C-alpha positions in Angstrom: 8.1 16.7 -37.4 9.1 20.3 -37.7 6.9 21.2 -34.8 8.8 19.3 -32.2 12.1 20.2 -33.8 11.3 23.8 -33.4 10.2 23.2 -29.9 13.5 21.4 -29.1 15.5 24.2 -30.6 13.6 26.8 -28.6 14.2 25.0 -25.3 17.9 24.4 -26.0 18.3 28.1 -27.0 16.5 29.1 -23.9 18.9 27.0 -21.7 22.0 28.4 -23.5 21.1 32.1 -23.8 19.5 32.7 -20.4 21.9 34.5 -18.1 21.5 31.8 -15.3 22.3 28.8 -17.5 26.1 28.7 -17.1 25.6 25.3 -15.4 24.3 23.7 -18.6 27.0 25.2 -20.7 29.5 23.6 -18.3 27.7 20.2 -18.6 28.0 20.5 -22.4 31.6 21.5 -22.2 32.3 18.4 -20.1 31.0 16.4 -23.1 33.1 18.3 -25.6 30.3 20.7 -26.8 31.8 24.2 -26.7 29.2 26.3 -28.4 25.4 26.3 -28.9 24.5 23.6 -31.4 22.1 24.2 -34.3 19.2 21.8 -33.6 17.7 21.1 -37.0 17.5 17.3 -36.9 17.0 14.4 -34.5 20.7 13.6 -34.9 21.7 17.1 -33.7 19.4 16.7 -30.7 20.8 13.3 -29.7 24.3 14.8 -29.6 23.3 16.8 -26.5 24.4 15.4 -23.1 22.1 13.3 -21.0 21.2 14.8 -17.6 21.0 12.7 -14.5 20.5 13.5 -10.8 24.2 13.1 -10.1 25.0 15.8 -12.7 22.3 18.1 -11.3 23.7 17.7 -7.8 27.1 19.1 -9.0 25.4 22.5 -9.2 23.6 24.4 -6.4 19.9 24.9 -7.2 20.2 28.7 -7.6 23.0 28.2 -10.2 20.6 26.0 -12.3 17.9 28.7 -12.4 16.8 29.8 -15.8 14.4 32.5 -14.6 14.1 35.1 -11.8 13.8 33.5 -8.4 10.8 35.8 -7.7 8.9 33.8 -10.4 9.3 30.5 -8.6 6.0 29.3 -7.1 6.9 25.7 -6.1 10.0 23.9 -4.7 10.3 20.1 -4.7 12.7 17.3 -4.3 12.7 13.9 -5.9 12.3 10.6 -4.0 16.0 9.8 -4.5 15.3 6.3 -5.8 18.3 6.5 -8.1 20.8 8.8 -6.5 20.8 11.7 -4.1 17.6 13.8 -4.4 18.2 17.2 -6.0 15.9 20.2 -5.4 13.8 21.6 -8.3 12.3 25.1 -8.5 9.2 25.4 -10.7 7.5 28.4 -12.2 4.2 26.8 -13.2 2.2 23.8 -11.9 0.5 21.9 -14.7 -0.8 18.8 -13.0 -4.2 19.7 -14.2 -4.8 17.2 -17.0 -5.8 14.4 -14.5 -8.0 16.7 -12.5 -9.8 17.8 -15.6 -10.3 14.2 -16.7 -11.8 13.3 -13.4 -14.1 16.3 -13.3 -15.3 15.6 -16.9 -16.0 12.0 -15.8 -18.2 13.2 -12.9 -15.8 13.3 -9.9 -16.6 16.0 -7.2 -15.0 15.1 -3.9 -11.5 13.6 -3.6 -9.4 12.1 -0.8 -5.6 12.0 -1.2 -3.9 9.1 0.6 -0.5 10.7 0.0 2.3 12.0 2.2 4.4 13.5 -0.5 5.7 17.1 -0.5 4.1 18.2 -3.8 0.6 17.0 -3.0 -0.2 20.7 -2.2 0.3 21.5 -5.9 -2.1 18.7 -6.9 -4.7 20.0 -4.4 -4.5 23.6 -5.9 -5.0 22.2 -9.4 -7.9 20.0 -8.2 -9.7 22.9 -6.7 -9.1 25.0 -9.8 -10.7 22.2 -11.8 -13.7 22.1 -9.4 -12.8 19.2 -7.1 -13.3 19.4 -3.3 -10.1 17.8 -2.0 -8.7 16.5 1.4 -5.2 15.2 2.1 -4.8 12.3 4.5 -1.6 10.9 6.2 -1.0 7.4 4.8 0.5 6.4 8.2 -2.9 7.2 9.9 -5.3 5.4 7.5 -7.6 4.1 10.3 -8.3 7.6 11.5 -9.3 8.7 8.0 -12.0 6.1 7.4 -14.9 8.2 8.7 -14.0 10.9 6.1 -15.3 8.8 3.2 -18.8 8.9 4.6 -18.6 12.4 6.2 -17.5 14.2 3.0 -19.4 11.8 0.7 -16.1 11.2 -1.2 -16.4 9.7 -4.6 -12.7 9.6 -5.5 -9.6 8.2 -3.9 -6.0 9.0 -5.0 -2.8 7.3 -4.0 -0.6 4.3 -4.7 -2.5 1.1 -5.9 -1.5 -0.9 -2.8 -2.3 1.9 -0.4 -5.8 2.4 -2.0 -6.3 -1.4 -1.7 -5.3 -1.4 2.0 -7.6 1.6 2.7 -10.5 -0.1 0.9 -10.0 -3.3 2.9 -10.5 -1.2 6.1 -13.8 0.1 4.9 -16.3 -2.3 6.6 -19.5 -0.6 5.3 -20.4 -1.7 1.8 -22.1 1.6 1.1 -18.8 3.5 1.8 -17.0 1.4 -0.8 -19.8 1.6 -3.3 -19.8 5.4 -3.2 -16.2 5.5 -4.5 -16.7 6.0 -8.2 -13.1 6.9 -9.3 -9.6 5.8 -8.4 -6.5 7.7 -9.3 -3.4 5.5 -9.2 0.2 6.8 -9.1 3.5 6.3 -7.4 4.0 2.5 -8.1 3.1 -0.1 -10.7 -0.5 -1.4 -10.6 0.0 -5.1 -11.0 -2.8 -7.1 -12.7 -3.7 -8.9 -9.4 -3.8 -5.6 -7.5 -6.1 -4.1 -10.2 -8.3 -7.2 -9.9 -8.5 -6.9 -6.1 -9.3 -3.1 -6.4 -12.2 -4.0 -8.6 -13.5 -6.4 -6.0 -13.2 -3.9 -3.2 -14.5 -0.9 -5.2 -16.8 -2.6 -7.8 -18.2 0.7 -9.2 -15.0 2.6 -9.5 -13.4 3.6 -12.7 -9.6 3.6 -12.7 -7.4 6.4 -13.9 -3.6 5.9 -14.0 -1.2 8.8 -13.6 2.5 8.7 -14.3 4.5 11.8 -13.3 7.7 13.0 -11.8 7.9 15.9 -9.3 10.9 17.4 -11.0 9.0 17.7 -14.3 6.3 19.9 -12.9 3.7 18.3 -15.2 2.2 14.9 -15.9 4.2 12.7 -18.2 1.7 10.0 -19.0 -1.9 9.0 -18.3 -4.3 6.1 -18.9 -8.0 6.3 -18.5 -10.6 3.5 -17.8 -11.5 3.3 -21.5 -7.9 2.7 -22.8 -7.4 -0.6 -24.7 -4.4 -1.7 -22.7 -4.8 -1.8 -18.9 -1.5 -3.4 -18.0 0.4 -1.7 -15.3 3.1 0.0 -17.3 1.1 1.3 -20.3 0.7 5.1 -20.6 -0.3 7.7 -23.2 2.2 10.5 -23.4 0.9 13.9 -22.3 1.3 15.8 -25.6 1.6 19.2 -23.8 5.3 20.2 -23.5 7.1 16.8 -23.3 9.3 14.9 -25.6 10.5 11.4 -24.7 13.3 9.0 -25.8 14.2 5.4 -25.2 17.9 5.2 -24.6 19.2 1.7 -23.8 15.9 0.8 -22.2 15.6 3.9 -20.0 13.1 6.7 -20.5 14.5 10.2 -21.2 12.3 13.3 -21.0 12.7 16.8 -22.4 10.5 19.8 -21.6 9.3 21.7 -24.6 8.3 25.3 -24.4 7.3 24.9 -20.7 8.0 28.0 -18.5 10.1 26.3 -15.8 12.9 27.5 -13.6 14.9 24.4 -14.4 14.6 23.3 -18.1 15.3 19.5 -18.2 16.9 18.3 -21.5 17.3 14.6 -22.1 16.8 13.9 -18.4 17.2 10.3 -17.2 14.0 9.4 -15.3 15.3 6.1 -13.8 12.4 4.3 -15.3 12.9 1.3 -17.7 10.8 1.4 -20.8 10.0 -1.7 -23.0 8.1 0.1 -25.8 7.8 3.6 -27.1 6.0 4.5 -30.3 2.8 5.8 -32.0 -0.5 4.5 -30.8 -4.2 4.9 -31.4 -6.5 4.0 -28.6 -10.3 3.5 -28.2 -10.2 6.2 -25.5 -9.5 8.8 -28.2 -5.8 9.2 -27.7 -3.8 9.4 -31.0 -0.1 9.9 -30.4 2.8 8.5 -28.6 2.5 5.8 -25.9 5.0 3.9 -23.8 5.2 0.9 -21.5 7.2 1.0 -18.3 8.7 -2.2 -16.9 10.2 -1.0 -13.6 13.0 1.1 -12.1 16.7 1.3 -12.9 19.1 1.2 -9.9 16.3 1.2 -7.3 17.4 1.1 -3.7 13.9 0.7 -2.2 10.4 -0.4 -3.0 7.3 1.5 -1.9 4.4 -0.7 -0.8 1.2 0.8 0.5 2.9 4.1 1.0 5.6 2.4 3.1 9.2 2.4 1.9 11.2 -0.8 2.2 14.8 0.2 2.0 17.2 -2.6 0.9 20.3 -0.9 2.3 18.8 -1.1 5.8 18.3 -4.8 5.4 21.9 -5.1 4.3 23.0 -3.1 7.3 21.1 -5.4 9.7 22.7 -8.4 8.1 26.1 -6.8 8.5 25.6 -6.5 12.3 26.2 -10.3 12.4 29.8 -9.7 11.5 31.5 -12.5 9.6 28.6 -14.9 10.0 27.4 -14.3 6.5 29.2 -14.0 3.2 29.1 -10.5 1.5 25.9 -11.4 -0.4 22.3 -10.5 0.3 19.2 -10.8 -1.8 15.7 -9.7 -0.9 12.6 -11.2 -2.4 9.3 -9.3 -1.9 6.0 -11.0 -2.9 2.4 -9.9 -2.8 -0.3 -12.3 -2.0 -3.9 -11.3 -2.8 -6.9 -13.6 -2.0 -10.5 -12.4 -1.9 -9.4 -8.8 -2.0 -7.1 -9.2 0.9 -3.5 -8.1 0.3 -0.5 -9.4 2.2 3.2 -8.9 1.6 6.0 -11.4 2.4 9.6 -10.7 2.8 12.3 -13.3 2.2 15.9 -12.5 2.9 18.4 -14.8 1.2 21.9 -15.0 2.7 24.9 -17.4 2.6 26.5 -18.5 5.9 30.3 -18.6 5.9 30.3 -21.7 8.1 27.8 -24.3 6.8 28.3 -26.2 10.0 26.5 -23.5 12.0 23.1 -24.3 13.4 20.9 -23.3 10.5 17.6 -23.0 12.4 19.3 -20.8 15.0 20.8 -18.5 12.4 17.4 -18.2 10.6 15.6 -17.4 13.9 18.2 -14.8 15.0 18.3 -12.9 11.7 14.5 -13.0 11.3 14.1 -11.6 14.8 16.7 -8.8 14.1 14.8 -7.8 11.0 11.5 -8.0 12.8 12.6 -5.7 15.6 15.0 -3.3 13.8 13.8 -2.9 10.3 12.1 0.5 9.6 9.9 0.4 6.6 9.6 4.2 6.7 10.3 7.1 9.1 7.3 6.3 11.2 6.6 2.6 10.7 8.5 -0.5 11.8 8.1 -4.0 10.2 6.8 -5.3 13.5 3.9 -2.8 13.4 2.9 -3.9 9.9 3.2 -7.6 10.9 0.9 -6.9 13.9 -1.5 -5.1 11.5 -1.6 -8.3 9.4 -0.2 -6.6 6.3 3.3 -8.0 6.2 4.2 -11.5 7.2 7.0 -12.1 9.6 10.3 -12.1 7.6 11.5 -15.5 6.3 15.2 -16.3 6.0 16.6 -18.6 3.3 20.2 -19.9 3.7 22.1 -20.8 0.5 25.1 -23.2 0.6 27.2 -20.9 -1.6 27.0 -17.6 -3.4 25.1 -18.1 -6.7 26.6 -16.8 -9.9 23.2 -15.5 -11.0 19.5 -15.8 -10.5 16.7 -15.6 -13.0 14.0 -14.9 -10.4 12.3 -11.6 -11.3 11.3 -11.0 -7.7 14.8 -10.9 -6.3 16.7 -7.7 -5.6 20.4 -7.9 -4.9 21.4 -5.7 -2.0 25.1 -6.6 -2.0 27.1 -9.0 -4.2 
């Protein structure tokens, strides 16, 4: 217990006493904390303010620096899933735990199906660990298929649905069989998706990776030998991280990690159902946690493609007063025989129930089909033509419902 208390005290003192930490003192002052607290117990620590992205965005990045800018070797931004995305400056890159696990398991040649900004950091760490690594644009999957055979790749990394989509495009059985490792990150790996991945890549061992770009290090991992293989179960990376469960949301604190922006009690935006000690057959003996989804999410990422709810709401709004100020979006995945398809159902309430229902449904469906961008480079109609998404379906309700118990429904506006 004293080990992590000492670590917490060190990071808090670091944030207070560094010349460039006036921003954090201001945050504390806003919460009535006017001087550096003495962190000697868990109760003392829990009196510190909780940081979120909105708070961070009140201060310019250079004002949040706690080290010399010349020491910064990486700049990232978050995805912005729960508020405007702030910039983060990092001094060290420690995404090496997963690379080391893969190399120890026998991985040698890895393909990233990622388009994220901080993939370069992962590639550098992969190469340091001994992995030959290539980055592929997830919007150009078809063009990257020959790479699997050309470089004799044995490892694929990316979101679960994107890896599944890529695997479905590999026609040659020998190309799928030579994939021996899958590194999953970026979205929950649902049980049916995992089952389909095993059908497409029958020899592959699955490694799960939970991390946030703003942390500069892995937060949680799960290997193929872990007892629990459900989508939200992770072992906490014991190097430099302390986690809390506050009202069902995961908070993280960096402990003794040389970073330009020390994060203390930072709201991740991830919901957590369980957090506690765990012993696993894989050899882990420490803290584990189970994620159940995102808090205040404004989009869902499917196969590397972002479906933004606010854009759906904006398209519905172009119909003027035709619909009541209520929109719900239902996204469902269908997997059969290893083939994945996603359906989109938009639920709206017409103001005039005497309007032609079939005509309204057709008009709104066509508007979504033609205008909805799933990401900066991909429209819904492109994904429908590729056979991945189904054409959007419209459900008309007679009145605005008070509530819904359907777990697959996301409210855009109510």
